[in-house]
DODO-194187 format. One record per residue (C-alpha): x, y, z; residue in one letter. Coordinates in steps of 0.1 Angstrom, whole numbers, plus 2048, in hexadecimal, padded with zeros to 3 digits. Layout:
N
XYZA;...
***
This chain:
770
8E54C3803M;8C54D280EK;8BA4F37FEA;8BD50681FS;8E14FA823L;8E95047FFK;8DA526806K;8EE52A826R;90F520814A;9085397F9A;902554813R;92254D826V;93654B806L;92856C7F9F;93157C81AL;95456E81AA;95A57C7F7L;94C59D801A;96459F81EV;981597808C;9775B37F0L;96F5CD809L;98A5C7822S;9A55AC824V;9A6586824P;995576841A;9AD57185EG;9C658B852A;9B65A8863K;9B05A4888T;9B95C5896I;9955D1895S;9845B089ES;96A5AF8BAE;96E59D8DBR;96B5778DBG;9575728FBN;94B54F8F2N;9615338E5I;94F51A8CEF;9614F88CDF;9574DF8B2Y;9644BD8A7A;95E4AB886T;94F489888N;95146B871A;93447885CS;945499856G;92E4AC86DK;93D4C8882S;92E4C08A4V;92D4DB8BFL;93C4CE8DFL;93C4ED8F4K;9385138F5V;95151F90FL;95054291CP;97255291BL;96F558940S;96C533947D;98B52B932L;9A0542947K;99E528962V;9B651494CL;9CE531948T;9F252D954H;A1553894CG;A34522947T;A3F50795EE;A54521970E;A34535976G;A3F552960T;A2D55E941N;A3254E920Y;A49562909Y;A435618E4I;A595728CAS;A515778A6S;A5C58B888T;A495A1871D;A4E5B7853N;A4C5DA861Y;A695D0866P;A665CA88BT;A685AE8A4T;A475A68B6Q;A4859A8DAY;A2A58C8EDC;A26582911E;A0856C919A;9F7554930R;9E1538923G;9DF51391BF;9E94FB900T;9D04ED8E7I;9D24CA8F5P;9C94D9917E;9AA4E9907L;9A04C88F7V;9A24B7919D;98D4D3928C;9724CF90DV;9714AA912K;96B4AF937E;9504CA933K;93C4BD915T;91F4A5919G;9224988F5V;9244738F1S;9454678E1G;9594868EDA;96F470901A;9814658E1E;98D4898DAL;9B248F8D9S;9CA4A68C6F;9EA4968B9S;9FE48E89AG;9EC49987AT;9CC4A388CD;9C24C6882K;9B54E4895I;9A34FE881Q;9A052288EL;98853D887M;98C562891A;96F579899T;97458B878D;97656B863S;95056C85DY;94B547862G;96B53B850T;986526860Y;9A453A854S;9C1528866R;9C7503867V;9E34F187BW;9EC4CD882T;9F84C28A4Y;A1A4BA894D;A1D4DD886Q;A154EC8A8L;A254D48C1Y;A394BC8ACG;A564D48A8V;A6A4E68C3K;A6150B8C6R;A755278D7Y;A7454A8E4Y;A905608D7F;A975818E9E;AB65858D3G;AA258E8B5L;A9F5B18C2Y;ABC5C98BCD;AB85EA8CDR;ACA5FC8B1E;ABC5EB892Q;A9C5D989CG;A955BB887W;AB05B586DN;AA05AD84BT;AC15A183FG;ABC581852W;AA057883AE;AAE55D823V;A9156080BG;A93586808G;A795A0811E;A5E5927FAD;A6256D800N;A6D569824S;A4A568832K;A45546823F;A63537835G;A7751782EI;A7D4F8842D;A9D4F3856L;AAD4D883FP;AA84EF821T;AB950C834Y;AD64F683EQ;ADB4E881BK;AD6508806D;ADC52681CY;AF051F83CQ;B1351F82DS;B0E54081CK;AF8551836D;B0C570844P;AF4572861Y;AF854D86CY;B0D55588AA;AF4570896D;AD7558892K;AEA53D8A4R;AF15558C1A;ACC55D8C3A;AC35388C3F;ADC52F8DED;ACC5488F5T;AA953E8ECG;A9052E903R;A7B50F8F9E;A565158FDT;A355098EFT;A165148DCV;9FA5218F2I;9D75308EEL;9DB54F902A;9BE55D916T;9D357A923E;9EF58A90FS;A005AA904L;A165AE8E6S;A2A5CA8D7G;A455D28BER;A695DC8C4T;A665FF8B6T;A5B6208C6T;A3F6248DFD;A2562C8C4T;A1D6188A5L;A0762688AN;A05606877A;9F95F0893S;9E35F18B2T;9FF5E08C5E;A155F78DAL;A395FE8D4G;A505EE8EDL;A6C6088EEG;A64616911S;A5A5F491FY;A7C5E5915I;A8E603923E;A7C601945S;A855DB946N;AAA5E3944K;AAC5DD91FG;A9D5BA920S;A7E5B090DV;A78592923T;A5F59C93EG;A5A5BF932C;A345BA92EL;A305A394DA;A195BB95FK;A045C5941N;9F15A7936L;9D15BA92ET;9C85AC90BD;9AE593914D;9945988F9T;9965748EBA;9AC5568E6L;9CD55D8D5R;9E35438C4L;A0654B8D0S;A1E5388BAL;A435388C3P;A5D5368A9M;A6F51789DT;A94514895E;A8B515870A;A77535876D;A96545885L;AB053986CM;A9B54184DA;A8D56085EA;A69556857H;A52572860R;A3C56287AT;A2757E888A;A0A575870Y;A08553880D;A005618A2N;9DA56089DF;9C45768B2K;99F5788BBW;9985538B8I;97454A8C1Y;96D52A8AEN;98250A8ADL;97C4EA89BR;98F4CA8A1L;9944B3883D;9A349288FM;9B447C875T;99E460882K;97D470887A;96D4698A9P;94B4588ADA;9384788B5L;9144758AAR;9034968A1S;8E04988B0A;8D54AC892G;8DB4CC87FT;8D04EC890V;8B950187AA;8C552386ED;8BA540883P;89F555873V;89D57B877A;87D590877R;8845B6872F;86B5D087DT;8705F4875K;86160E88DS;846626882A;85E644883D;87863086FG;893635889K;895613899T;8975EF88CL;88C5D38A3T;89B5B189BI;88C5918A9A;89F5708A4L;89054D8A5T;89D52A8A0C;88750C899A;89E4F48ACT;8934F08D0T;8AE4F88E9G;8C55098D0A;8D75298DBT;8DA5468C3I;8F855D8C3Y;8F957D8AEY;90E59B8A5S;90D5B988EY;9335B8888D;93B59487DG;940578896A;91F5708A9P;9295758CDQ;90A5838DFI;8F15698EDP;8CE5728E0Y;8B55768FCT;89A58B8EBG;8935A58D0P;8AF5BE8CBV;8AD5E18BDT;8C35F38A4Y;8C561989ED;8BF620879I;8B764587BS;8C665885EG;8D263884DR;8CD631828D;8C360D82BL;8C2606806S;8E760F803A;8F1604826S;8DB5E8833P;8DD5DB856V;8F05BA858T;8ED5A1874M;903583878Y;8F456588BA;8FA541894T;8E35288A5A;8F550C8B8V;8EE4EF8CFK;9064D88E1E;9094B78D0G;8FA4C48B0W;9094D188FD;8FE4F2881D;900509863G;91A520872G;91954686DV;8FD553857I;8F4577851F;8D458A84CM;8CE5AC83EK;8B35C7840Y;8A85CF827P;8AB5AC818G;8CA5A0806L;8C759C7E1A;8D05797D4P;8F45727CBA;9005717A7F;91955A798Q;93A56C793A;93C57F773L;95B59476EY;95A59C749S;947598729S;94A5A2705M;9405C26F4A;9205C26DFN;9135A26F0E;8F859B709N;90359A72DV;8F3580744V;8F558076AF;8EC55D777Q;8DF556799A;8F95447AFA;8F65207B8A;8DF51B7D6G;8C95397CEV;8A552B7CFS;88B5347B6S;8765437D2A;89355A7DCE;8995657B8W;87456A7B0T;86E57F7CFA;88B5957C7W;88559A7A2T;8605A07AAG;86A5BC7C1A;8815CC7A7M;87A5F17A2N;8955FC78AF;8BA5F6780I;8D561077BT;8F660C769V;91661F767K;92861C746T;949627738P;937643725E;923651741V;92F662761N;91665577AG;8F963C77AY;8DD63C761I;8BD628762T;8BC60974CV;89D608736S;8865EA73DP;88A5E1718S;8AF5DC71DE;8AE5C0736Y;89A5A173EK;89658E75FA;895569759G;88F54B770A;8B254D77EA;8C456876BS;8C458D760F;8CC59373BT;8D75B672FF;8D55BE70BD;8F55C16F6K;8EC5E46ECS;8F75F070EL;91B5E3709F;9275F56EAG;9466026FCK;9615F070ET;9695F8733G;95A5F5755A;9345F275BY;9225F377DS;8FE5E9782F;8E85F17A1I;8C85DD7A6F;8AE5F07BAH;8925DA7C9A;8785E27E4T;8825D4806K;8A45C97F9Y;8C65D97FDA;8D35E77DCD;8E85CD7CAK;9065D97B7Q;9195C479EV;9355CF786S;9475C0769L;95F5C974DT;9545C9729I;9705BF711K;9755BB6ECK;96F5986DEA;9905876D9A;9975826B4P;99C5606A4T;9C15586A2V;9CC54A680K;9EA53467AT;9F952765AQ;9F4503666G;A184F7665S;A3950866DY;A5D4FC667G;A704F2686L;A84510691G;A74528679S;A5F547682A;A3B54168BM;A2255C681T;9FF55E691L;9E5575681R;9C558568DF;9AD59F67FD;9AF5B769DD;9CC5D069AA;9CA5D86BFE;9CC5B46CBY;9F25B26C9Q;9F55CF6E2S;9F75C0705G;9F859D6F6L;A0C582708S;A155616F7V;A1C541709Y;A2651E6FEI;A16501712L;A2F4E6718D;A274C071AS;A1C4C573FN;A054E2737G;A1C4FB747T;A1B51E737R;A3D52B72BI;A3D550722L;A4D55A702I;A6157970BP;A5A59A6F9S;A7C5976E9S;A705776D8G;A515886C8L;A4E59E6AAD;A305B56ACR;A3A5CE691S;A205C2678V;9FC5CC680V;9E45AF685G;9FE59568CQ;A1958A6A5V;A3757569AT;A4B55F6B1V;A6E5666A4K;A8454A697A;A9F5556B1E;A8854B6CDY;A865276C0F;AAC5256C1A;AAC52A6E6L;AB250C6FCA;A96518713S;A7C5166F7C;A664F76FCP;A624F26D6I;A804DD6CEQ;A714C26B9A;A564BD69FA;A334B96ACG;A134CB6B5T;A154E76CEY;9FC4FD6E0T;A015226E2L;9ED5386FBE;9E655C6F3L;9DC572710D;9CE59570FN;9BB5A172DS;9AA5BD718L;9965A2705Y;97D58870DA;98656C710P;9A657971EG;9B8559713S;9B65436F5Q;9CA5266E7T;9D451B6C5V;9E64FB6BAN;A024FD6A1V;A144E168FA;A3A4E368EV;A4B4CE673A;A6F4C666EK;A834E165DL;A754E363AM;A864D461CE;A7D4EE602T;A8E4DC5E5G;AA04FC5DBF;AC45055E3S;ABC52A5E4D;AA05265FEV;AAD518620A;A96505636G;A96520650D;A9253D638A;A7555563FW;A6454A61FC;A6B525622A;A4751B62CN;A38531611A;A4F5235F6V;A474FF600V;A22508600Y;A235185DEA;A374FC5CDV;A244E05DDQ;A034EF5D2N;A0F4F45AEG;A0F51A5AFL;A3451F5A8F;A4F50D596N;A7451159BG;A87528583T;AA250E57DA;AAA4EB58BP;AAE4EF5B1G;AA85155B0L;A895295BAF;A9854C5B6S;A8555A5D4P;A9257E5CFN;A895815AAS;A6D5995A2S;A4B58C59BM;A3C59857AT;A185A0572R;A1558155BG;A2556B575M;A0E577591F;9ED57057EV;9FB54E574T;A01545599V;9DE5515A1L;9CF53D585G;9E151E591R;9D25255B4L;9B05265A4D;9B6506590G;9B251656EV;9B44FD551A;9CD51053BA;9C64FC51CD;9A250551BT;9A652B51AI;9AC53F4FBS;9CA5564F9A;9C457A504P;9C05974ECA;9DF5AB4F9Y;9F95B54E0S;A165AC4F6D;A0A58A502V;A1656E4EBA;9FC5534E6Q;A135374EED;A2154650ES;A1D53452FV;A0954F53EY;9F3558520A;9D454352BP;9D755054FY;9D8574543I;9B956D52EA;9A855D54CW;9B057B563A;9A4594549A;984581542E;97B580567N;9845A456FG;9A259B584L;9BE5AD571A;9B95C5554A;9D15D1539G;9DC5F4530Y;9CB60E519R;9E56074FED;9D95E34FBG;9F55D350DT;9F65BF52DF;A1C5C4534R;A205A0542P;A465A4547N;A425C455DV;A485BE582S;A275BD595V;A235D75B1T;A175CF5D4R;9F85E45D0E;9F05D25AFQ;9F35B05C1I;9DB5BD5DCA;9C25C85C2A;9C45A75AFI;9C05935CFF;9A35A95D9Y;9915A35B8R;99857E5B9Y;98957B5DCA;96958C5CFQ;96A5765B0F;96A5585C8K;94D5665DCG;96156C5FBE;95C588614K;9705A760CT;95D5BF623N;9775BC63EN;98A5DD636T;9925E665AD;9A7605657S;9BB5FE677A;9D35E6667A;9D75FC648F;9DB61C65CN;9F860D66FA;A0E611650F;A1E63264BS;A1C633625D;9F7629621G;9F164A60EA;A0863E5F2D;9EE6235E8V;9DD62B5C8G;9B86325C9A;9AF6145B4Y;9C05FD5CDA;9B660E5EEL;9995F75F8D;9AD5D95ECA;9CB5E2602M;9B55E9620R;9A65C661CW;9C85B6615A;9D85C4634T;9BA5BC64AA;9BA59863DA;9DF595642G;9E558D61DV;9FC5AB618V;A145B4635N;A2B5D1634G;A4E5D3641G;A5D5ED65AG;A3B5FE65DG;A38604637R;A235F461BL;A386005FEN;A1A5FE5E7P;A2C6085C7K;A495F15CEG;A4C5CF5BDT;A495AD5CDA;A615905CAS;A5856C5C3R;A5E5645E8A;A465815F2H;A2B5755DBV;A2F5515E8A;A2A55F60BQ;A0B573600M;9FD5535F1M;A02541612L;9F355F625N;9D555E60EY;9D1539614H;9D353F63AT;9B955A637Y;9A1544623R;9A552763BE;99C53F658G;97E54D646E;97052A640H;97851C662T;
***
């Protein structure tokens, strides 16, 4: 594609996006559209070019206008969601009749092949569509099904009955086909007899493009929600009949209107059809299934505008040119180019702030037998280059706005070279402040803003001010960086699955999905999640017991975690699910909360059973036992260490060398009376302190003492001063987790609890080294 075409496409796309943001989707709002005095008819050839066949003034098309075969007006009924019934009377012609008219009038070679049938498509553009074909119909959709006019939709007492809508208020607008209605709804439809009665009195009719029409709704005489009149008095004056009540009032002739009668399926399913009656059509394109042999004579050059501001600053003169000889330029200030350009035009700009509200001109240059670039737009002052979409970024990171595809280096350089200053509105400041030149850098195709600007999360808006360019405003949301999600690697089938992260706020607003084998996201309901522990979320074992849970067999599964307050807003983790664990102990079931931890501890030689087949998960863990487990984790060679010098530690005891190792390395100390008290139950805060010292002993990071996780526990004040930093680290790292919102720091820990802490520590270390 040529650079000019890329540029044009970017302009049109930018405008279409702006229209969507500032008003409504193209084609949806046509009550304020301008007149469509000229009708552009294109056809797509075998090379994919849209060749202009004819520009037909609306006045010329009125020669084709007719009513029904009986000579009366066409009657069109449709339903809408006020709720009302809309009725239209019109005179016009069918689309095949328009195609035949174009074939007769155009001088383009190959036009004789044109037809409209079967799966051929007609694309329609309204005057407020800004160059976008917003409706597409095939011949079969328009004329391949019988269509009807139903006066019986109107009830003078109730108006349109929304109870007819088989899909309900929210879904009825999408409609269903007749076989589906007959199969799934007809037998239980309480309004079937009423609909049948309306159908039996209906009148078969067809789709037309109306050049004269008038429509209204069966409510009062005045409608605040629509420019269309209320039909109350018209119906009354017509002896209570809708048919013919507008016969003498066909005054709406501003453009073509697609008048689309209802089908039997529309009636039976109560499909809301008013939206399909498309108004203010000024551009049509025929896309035949078998493209005709139309040869484009060339591509018409884009029109170019030259703006001249008067000396007193009150008038703007605009001169348009086109490099293609014989091309005709059409222009407008409101959207669809409809005014033939014959010479320079003036525009009143007195009292207008052009930097904030530039003058926009829409233009198209066309020539019969040629293809063209469609609608382009030009601004005075100039329009700044478009950016690639950027909706959010992360706090404390640089933000980069990239030039959109199709923006040339010349465009970019001219704009950045004219830059005066940039202002920003941040979550901390009410109003805009100037960005220091040291806080941003203009590159060859990008603007980079320094991370120092983005210390706070929230909405940021930038305005770029450049000489002879309209101010350019862009906004984005700064979010916290999503934390790394840590898993324990493998979970037993049907057992709880805990995911950990080092941001205590991440679990708030967090949604968790399972991706099935087809990649479909299945939301885990809130009832299936436990969020009570800060810094983690657990998928409950009860959820895995549900038949609707997609995890029903061993394997690797993908979980997706979504939180819109973070960037990225979504991240995935893979988890391995193994068959229900065989712990080897009769007192630890495979689905016990500690089963994974017990298997981990035994398989890694940290624990032994207390008797054949028994683990004694609820037995207390003593001080001597705990340093023994930690020594085994470290791989201490027990036979190489001398017995400790504690009066209550027998030299031949199992834990003697491990107590010596712990004492020598500053991990656990004895008491002032020379004892170690190996048989005293170890407390939870002592475990945190020993783990903390061990992590330092191994050279691991222990500066993560984020207080958010610790502060979430109601009894944090009960932690002894000697263990306070250790407990802050242990809770932030997920090594020590409380229960019921409490840490219970002076309480003892069971063998099962210590096995779980060992697994937690293993998970933490794995995450730190990933």
